[in-house]
N, C-alpha and C positions, 0 to 999 in steps of 0.2 A: 072429564070434558070429553065431550064425543067427539064425533071422528071431523060434523059440520063444523064444529065451534073449533076443532085443532086445523082447518084448510084457511077459514076464516083466519086464528091469529098469526097465521105465517102469511096470507096475503099480506096485512097490517103490518107485521117486520118488514116483510120485503120495501112496503111503500116509503117504511120509514126509516126505512136501511140506505135512501138516498137513490133511490128509485132505476139504481142503474143495474141490477140482479134481476133482469127483464127474464122470464120461462120463453124458450122458442115455443112456438106455435105448432100446433099438427102438424103432417106433412099437408094433410087434406085439406085444414085450414086455410092454411098459407095456400094452397091451388088454386082456392075457391074466391078467398079474400082478394090474391094478385090476378086474377081473372077480371074480377067487378072492376081493378084499379086499370090493366089495361085497356079494358071497355072506356071507361071513363077519360082517361087521356087517350083514347086514340078517337072519340066522336070530337074533345075539347082542338086536338090539332085537326080533325077534317073540317070545323065550324071555321078554324082560320082561317087554311085554305084556302074554303070558301068565297070567302072578303076579298081572296086573291083574280079570280074567276072572273074575266073580260064574257058576260054573255051577248051574243049576238042581237043588231035587232028582226025587228017581225019584217022586214022587205029583204034582209040577209037571210033569215031561216027559209022565208017563202021560195028565193030563188034559186036557193040549196036545194032545197027537196024538189024545187023542178028538174033543174039538171043532171039531178040523182034516179025522178024517173023518166025521163027522156034516155038515159041511159042504160037504165035499165029493158026499156022496149028495144031502144039501137040492139043491144046485144044478144035480146030473146030471138029478133027476127032475124039475125046472124048464125045465133050458133041453131037456128031452123034451116036456116037455108044450106047451112054447112052440112046439119044432121042429114039431110036430104039426100042434096047430091052424093055422100058414103054410103047410103041408104041403097039408092038409085044403082049406084057405082057396082057396090058388093053382091047385087042383084042381078047386075050385067056378066059380074064374073064366076057368078053360080051358076048361072042360067047356059053358060060356056062348055061347064062341066054337065050338065044335066042334071041337074039339081032343080026344083021348081020351088 
């Protein structure tokens, strides 16, 4: 018998012997199939969790977006005033010591 035929015979014996004599998969194959199984489980869990999400209505989205935009402009103006004030203060201090 050739080497190929011996492998087939050994595989058949393993199957007919009860199937409990499974060979361990190589580590590289286990990493690949484990990664796919992990990804599949993760996506399944994500799909289940997305069913529990309460999505806001369109009017809520609009009002919250407006609040964010107004807040950004407010803080932008606030920091502009503070930065300008500190800039002028530093210029005054430096001009007292002869630097321009």
